[in-house]
C-alpha positions as CSV (number, residue, x, y, z in Angstrom):
1,X,-133.9,102.0,95.5
2,X,-132.9,100.7,92.2
3,X,-130.1,102.2,90.2
4,X,-132.5,103.2,87.5
5,X,-134.7,105.1,89.9
6,X,-131.6,106.9,91.4
7,X,-130.6,107.9,87.9
8,X,-134.1,109.2,87.1
9,X,-134.2,111.2,90.3
10,X,-130.8,112.7,89.7
11,X,-131.7,113.6,86.1
12,X,-135.0,115.1,87.3
13,X,-133.1,117.2,89.9
14,X,-130.6,118.3,87.4
15,X,-133.4,119.3,85.0
16,X,-135.1,121.3,87.8
17,X,-131.9,123.0,88.8
18,X,-131.2,123.9,85.1
19,X,-134.8,125.4,84.8
20,X,-134.3,127.4,88.0
21,X,-130.9,128.6,86.8
22,X,-132.4,129.7,83.4
23,X,-135.3,131.5,85.1
24,X,-132.9,133.2,87.5
25,X,-130.6,134.3,84.6
26,X,-133.6,135.7,82.6
27,X,-134.9,137.6,85.7
28,X,-131.4,138.9,86.4
29,X,-131.1,140.1,82.8
30,X,-134.5,141.9,82.9
31,X,-133.5,143.5,86.2
32,X,-130.3,144.8,84.7
33,X,-132.2,146.2,81.7
34,X,-134.6,148.0,83.9
35,X,-131.9,149.5,86.1
36,X,-129.9,150.6,82.9
37,X,-133.0,152.2,81.5
38,X,-133.8,154.0,84.7
39,X,-130.2,155.2,85.0
40,X,-130.2,156.4,81.4
41,X,-133.5,158.2,81.9
42,X,-132.1,159.9,85.0
43,X,-129.0,160.9,83.1
44,X,-131.0,162.3,80.2
45,X,-133.3,164.2,82.5
46,X,-130.3,165.7,84.3
47,X,-128.8,166.8,81.0
48,X,-131.9,168.4,79.6
49,X,-132.1,172.2,80.1
50,X,-135.5,173.4,81.4
51,X,-137.5,175.7,79.1
52,X,-137.9,179.1,80.6
53,X,-140.5,181.6,79.6
54,X,-141.3,185.0,80.9
55,X,-143.4,188.1,80.2
56,X,-141.0,191.0,80.2
57,X,-143.3,193.8,81.4
58,X,-146.8,194.7,82.3
59,X,-150.1,193.8,80.6
60,X,-153.0,196.0,79.6
61,X,-156.4,194.4,79.0
62,X,-155.8,191.9,76.2
63,X,-152.3,193.1,75.4
64,X,-149.0,192.0,76.8
65,X,-145.3,192.9,77.0
66,X,-143.2,190.5,75.0
67,X,-143.3,186.8,76.1
68,X,-139.9,185.3,75.5
69,X,-139.0,181.6,75.7
70,X,-135.4,180.8,76.6
71,X,-134.5,184.6,76.4
72,X,-130.7,184.1,76.8
73,X,-130.4,181.3,74.3
74,X,-129.7,181.5,70.6
75,X,-132.9,179.6,69.8
76,X,-135.0,182.0,71.8
77,X,-138.6,182.6,70.6
78,X,-140.4,185.9,71.2
79,X,-144.1,186.6,71.0
80,X,-145.2,190.2,70.6
81,X,-148.7,191.5,71.1
82,X,-149.6,193.7,68.2
83,X,-152.0,196.6,67.4
84,X,-153.1,198.7,64.5
85,X,-152.6,202.4,65.1
86,X,-152.4,205.2,62.5
87,X,-152.4,204.8,58.7
88,X,-149.7,205.1,56.0
89,X,-149.4,204.6,52.2
90,X,-148.7,200.8,51.8
91,X,-150.2,198.9,48.9
92,X,-150.0,199.9,45.2
93,X,-152.9,200.2,42.8
94,X,-152.0,199.1,39.3
95,X,-153.8,198.7,35.9
96,X,-151.4,196.2,34.3
97,X,-149.2,193.2,35.4
98,X,-146.8,194.3,38.1
99,X,-143.0,193.5,37.7
100,X,-141.3,196.5,39.4
101,X,-140.2,194.3,42.3
102,X,-139.0,190.7,42.4
103,X,-141.8,188.3,43.1
104,X,-140.2,186.9,46.2
105,X,-140.1,190.4,47.8
106,X,-143.8,191.1,47.2
107,X,-146.1,190.2,50.1
108,X,-149.7,189.1,49.7
109,X,-151.9,192.2,49.3
110,X,-149.0,194.5,48.3
111,X,-150.3,194.9,44.8
112,X,-154.0,195.6,44.0
113,X,-154.9,195.1,40.3
114,X,-157.9,197.4,39.7
115,X,-157.9,199.2,36.3
116,X,-161.2,201.0,37.1
117,X,-159.9,202.4,40.4
118,X,-156.6,203.3,38.8
119,X,-158.4,205.3,36.1
120,X,-160.4,207.2,38.9
121,X,-157.2,208.0,40.7
122,X,-155.6,209.3,37.5
123,X,-158.5,211.7,37.1
124,X,-158.9,212.6,40.7
125,X,-158.1,216.0,42.3
126,X,-155.1,215.9,44.6
127,X,-154.1,218.0,47.6
128,X,-150.4,217.6,48.7
129,X,-150.6,214.3,46.6
130,X,-153.4,212.9,48.7
131,X,-157.0,212.3,47.7
132,X,-160.0,210.4,49.0
133,X,-162.4,208.1,47.0
134,X,-165.4,206.4,48.5
135,X,-164.1,207.1,52.0
136,X,-160.6,205.7,51.5
137,X,-157.4,207.7,51.4
138,X,-154.8,207.5,48.6
139,X,-151.3,208.9,48.0
140,X,-149.4,209.3,44.8
141,X,-145.7,209.7,44.1
142,X,-143.5,209.9,41.1
143,X,-139.7,209.5,40.8
144,X,-139.1,213.1,42.1
145,X,-140.7,212.1,45.4
146,X,-138.4,209.1,46.0
147,X,-135.2,208.8,47.9
148,X,-133.6,206.9,45.0
149,X,-135.2,206.2,41.6
150,X,-133.7,203.8,39.0
151,X,-134.8,201.8,36.0
152,X,-132.5,198.9,36.6
153,X,-130.8,199.0,39.9
154,X,-130.8,195.4,41.3
155,X,-132.9,194.7,44.4
156,X,-134.6,198.1,44.0
157,X,-137.9,199.2,42.7
158,X,-137.7,199.4,38.9
159,X,-139.2,202.7,37.6
160,X,-140.1,202.4,33.9
161,X,-141.0,206.1,33.7
162,X,-139.8,208.3,36.6
163,X,-142.3,211.0,35.7
164,X,-145.3,208.7,35.9
165,X,-147.6,208.7,39.0
166,X,-147.8,205.6,41.2
167,X,-150.8,205.3,43.4
168,X,-150.9,203.8,47.0
169,X,-153.8,203.2,49.4
170,X,-153.4,204.1,53.0
171,X,-153.5,201.1,55.3
172,X,-153.5,200.7,59.1
173,X,-149.9,200.5,60.5
174,X,-149.3,197.3,62.5
175,X,-147.0,197.8,65.5
176,X,-145.3,195.3,67.8
177,X,-145.5,196.1,71.5
178,X,-142.0,196.1,73.0
179,X,-143.0,197.1,76.5
180,X,-146.0,198.0,78.6
181,X,-145.7,200.0,81.7
182,X,-149.0,200.9,83.2
183,X,-151.0,202.3,80.3
184,X,-148.0,203.4,78.3
185,X,-146.8,201.1,75.5
186,X,-143.6,201.3,73.5
187,X,-144.3,200.3,69.9
188,X,-142.1,199.2,67.0
189,X,-143.4,199.0,63.4
190,X,-143.9,195.4,62.2
191,X,-142.8,196.4,58.7
192,X,-140.7,199.3,57.6
193,X,-143.2,201.8,56.2
194,X,-140.8,204.1,54.4
195,X,-137.2,205.1,53.7
196,X,-135.1,208.2,54.4
197,X,-131.4,208.7,54.7
198,X,-130.0,209.2,58.2
199,X,-128.6,212.5,57.0
200,X,-128.4,214.5,53.7
201,X,-124.8,215.5,54.0
202,X,-121.6,213.4,54.4
203,X,-120.5,214.9,57.7
204,X,-120.3,214.2,61.4
205,X,-123.8,214.1,62.8
206,X,-125.6,212.4,65.6
207,X,-129.3,211.5,66.1
208,X,-130.2,214.9,67.6
209,X,-129.1,216.8,64.4
210,X,-130.0,214.2,61.8
211,X,-132.3,214.6,58.8
212,X,-134.0,211.4,59.7
213,X,-135.1,212.6,63.2
214,X,-136.5,215.8,61.6
215,X,-138.3,213.8,58.9
216,X,-139.8,211.3,61.4
217,X,-141.1,214.0,63.7
218,X,-142.4,216.1,60.8
219,X,-143.5,214.6,57.5
220,X,-143.9,211.0,58.7
221,X,-145.7,212.0,62.0
222,X,-148.1,214.2,60.1
223,X,-148.9,211.7,57.4
224,X,-149.3,208.6,59.7
225,X,-151.5,210.1,62.4
226,X,-154.7,212.1,62.7
227,X,-154.9,214.8,65.4
228,X,-156.9,212.5,67.6
229,X,-154.2,209.8,67.3
230,X,-151.4,212.4,67.9
231,X,-153.1,213.2,71.2
232,X,-152.3,209.6,72.3
233,X,-148.6,209.7,71.2
234,X,-146.3,210.4,74.1
235,X,-143.1,212.5,74.1
236,X,-140.4,209.9,74.7
237,X,-137.1,210.4,76.6
238,X,-134.6,209.1,74.1
239,X,-131.2,208.1,75.6
240,X,-128.2,208.2,73.2
241,X,-125.3,206.3,74.8
242,X,-121.9,206.0,73.0
243,X,-121.3,203.2,70.5
244,X,-120.9,199.9,72.4
245,X,-117.7,198.9,70.6
246,X,-116.0,202.1,69.5
247,X,-117.1,204.5,72.1
248,X,-118.2,207.0,69.5
249,X,-120.3,209.8,70.8
250,X,-124.0,209.6,69.8
251,X,-124.8,213.1,70.9
252,X,-127.1,214.4,73.6
253,X,-130.3,212.7,74.8
254,X,-133.4,213.9,73.1
255,X,-137.2,214.0,73.5
256,X,-139.1,212.7,70.5
257,X,-142.6,211.7,69.4
258,X,-141.1,209.3,66.8
259,X,-137.7,207.8,66.9
260,X,-135.7,204.7,65.9
261,X,-134.1,202.1,68.3
262,X,-130.5,202.4,69.5
263,X,-127.8,199.9,69.7
264,X,-128.3,199.1,73.4
265,X,-132.1,198.5,72.8
266,X,-131.4,195.9,70.2
267,X,-128.5,193.7,71.6
268,X,-126.1,193.0,74.4
269,X,-128.2,194.4,77.2
270,X,-131.0,193.5,79.5
271,X,-133.2,196.1,77.8
272,X,-132.8,194.3,74.5
273,X,-133.8,191.1,76.2
274,X,-136.9,192.8,77.6
275,X,-137.9,194.0,74.1
276,X,-137.6,190.4,72.8
277,X,-134.2,190.5,71.1
278,X,-131.3,188.2,71.8
279,X,-129.2,189.9,74.5
280,X,-125.9,188.4,73.4
281,X,-123.4,189.3,70.7
282,X,-122.5,188.0,67.2
283,X,-125.8,186.3,66.3
284,X,-128.0,186.6,63.3
285,X,-131.1,187.1,65.5
286,X,-134.4,186.2,63.8
287,X,-136.1,188.7,66.1
288,X,-134.2,191.5,64.3
289,X,-135.3,190.6,60.8
290,X,-137.9,192.8,59.2
291,X,-139.5,193.4,55.8
292,X,-140.4,196.7,54.2
293,X,-143.7,197.7,52.6
294,X,-144.1,198.1,48.9
295,X,-144.4,201.8,49.4
296,X,-141.0,201.8,51.1
297,X,-139.5,199.9,48.2
298,X,-141.1,202.3,45.7
299,X,-139.4,205.1,47.6
300,X,-136.0,203.4,47.4
301,X,-135.7,200.7,50.1
302,X,-133.4,197.7,49.2
303,X,-134.5,194.1,49.6
304,X,-132.3,191.0,50.1
305,X,-131.8,188.4,47.3
306,X,-130.0,186.0,49.7
307,X,-131.5,182.5,49.9
308,X,-133.1,182.1,53.3
309,X,-133.4,185.9,53.9
310,X,-135.0,186.9,50.6
311,X,-137.2,190.0,50.8
312,X,-135.8,191.3,54.1
313,X,-134.6,194.9,54.2
314,X,-132.0,196.5,56.4
315,X,-132.7,199.2,59.0
316,X,-130.9,202.1,60.7
317,X,-130.4,202.5,64.4
318,X,-129.9,205.9,65.9
319,X,-126.4,205.1,67.3
320,X,-123.3,206.4,65.6
321,X,-120.9,203.9,64.0
322,X,-117.1,203.9,64.3
323,X,-117.1,207.6,63.4
324,X,-119.9,210.2,63.7
325,X,-120.2,210.2,59.9
326,X,-121.4,206.6,60.1
327,X,-124.6,205.1,61.5
328,X,-125.2,201.6,62.8
329,X,-127.7,199.3,61.2
330,X,-129.2,195.8,61.3
331,X,-128.8,193.8,58.1
332,X,-131.2,191.4,56.4
333,X,-129.9,188.5,58.4
334,X,-130.7,190.1,61.7
335,X,-127.0,190.9,62.4
336,X,-126.0,194.2,64.0
337,X,-123.2,196.2,62.3
338,X,-121.7,198.4,65.0
339,X,-119.1,199.8,62.5
340,X,-122.0,201.3,60.5
341,X,-122.5,202.7,57.1
342,X,-122.3,206.2,55.7
343,X,-125.0,208.6,57.1
344,X,-126.0,209.4,53.5
345,X,-126.9,205.8,52.7
346,X,-130.0,206.1,50.5
347,X,-131.6,202.6,50.6
348,X,-132.0,201.6,54.2
349,X,-135.6,201.2,55.4
350,X,-136.8,203.1,58.4
351,X,-138.3,201.2,61.4
352,X,-140.0,203.8,63.5
353,X,-140.9,203.5,67.2
354,X,-143.4,205.5,69.3
355,X,-144.8,205.5,72.8
356,X,-148.6,205.8,73.2
357,X,-151.0,205.9,76.1
358,X,-153.3,202.9,75.5
359,X,-156.0,204.4,77.6
360,X,-156.2,207.4,75.2
361,X,-155.5,205.6,71.9
362,X,-158.1,204.4,69.4
363,X,-156.3,201.2,68.4
364,X,-157.3,197.7,67.1
365,X,-155.8,194.5,68.4
366,X,-153.9,192.7,65.6
367,X,-152.6,189.1,65.2
368,X,-149.5,188.5,67.5
369,X,-146.1,188.2,65.8
370,X,-143.4,185.6,66.6
371,X,-139.7,186.0,66.0
372,X,-139.8,182.9,63.9
373,X,-142.4,184.2,61.5
374,X,-139.9,185.7,59.1
375,X,-137.8,183.2,57.1
376,X,-139.2,180.3,59.2
377,X,-137.0,177.6,57.6
378,X,-133.9,179.3,58.9
379,X,-134.9,178.9,62.6
């Protein structure tokens, strides 16, 4: 073999070895990438928390107890089935441009511009400030029938003339279903329909002896429900445990047709979780944010001007605060104030609750509500 051929063979062999080495290196690199990706994927999957979702109680026909996703997490989302049951003054009839409430606090449909209907209402005959026109019920109030009446109090309905009548049409009340057990459903109003002080005197008082309890089971109950509807409203056993933080007595347990929620039904308990609220402490829970109707604002309910929570109102709970002359409440952010405010506070909205027998009630199914529906960009 000549030297030239030997050199050619050696160079060819070197070239083949180089090609094989390059291919092996590329293959090895690809294998490493695949192994790394696989390990990374496994690590990511191990770190991801599974989404949990549960229905917290029974169902009845097309209705369900709250469905909660990640109930123990701060970003939990609750879906409430809803129904219409009963009627209450809600939307105002006007004959001129409306500016008694800040635009951001007015919901679609709150104001009905109808000069002809307004004129008919002004000339109508009224019984206990109620009348009926073309099969629809209306209610009128002036400044004397409000809890608080002012011409220029910020974040409150602006009364130009306290003596003038304001006209409202009755509308179906929308309720969230907090629990279904058999045919019995615990309902919470979707919007605060009215306002009333917890009590009319600055003194020690608990739920059992409060003005609000008397008003809810009297004037509110009679206005909101017909006799046929009342037949479906159950008497509810209302437990009044001491204040969670301060141990303040909240009085004896009661039996009520209409009531408001307690501290333990709204936070830091398994019951609160079952109702769709965040069961932990110290959180601005979107599930606890509510708005009031225009009628409630006309009667004196405050609304929030805070960016991100604009238009929300705050609502009483039936639990005493740090003393029995204070009452706990939930603010516009959805934060619970265990210390409370004075029992004579005149601009908190009222968020009523009732228990009904669905098998006896004449109700209509309504669009479900999610805890993220209010102030969506916050969540």
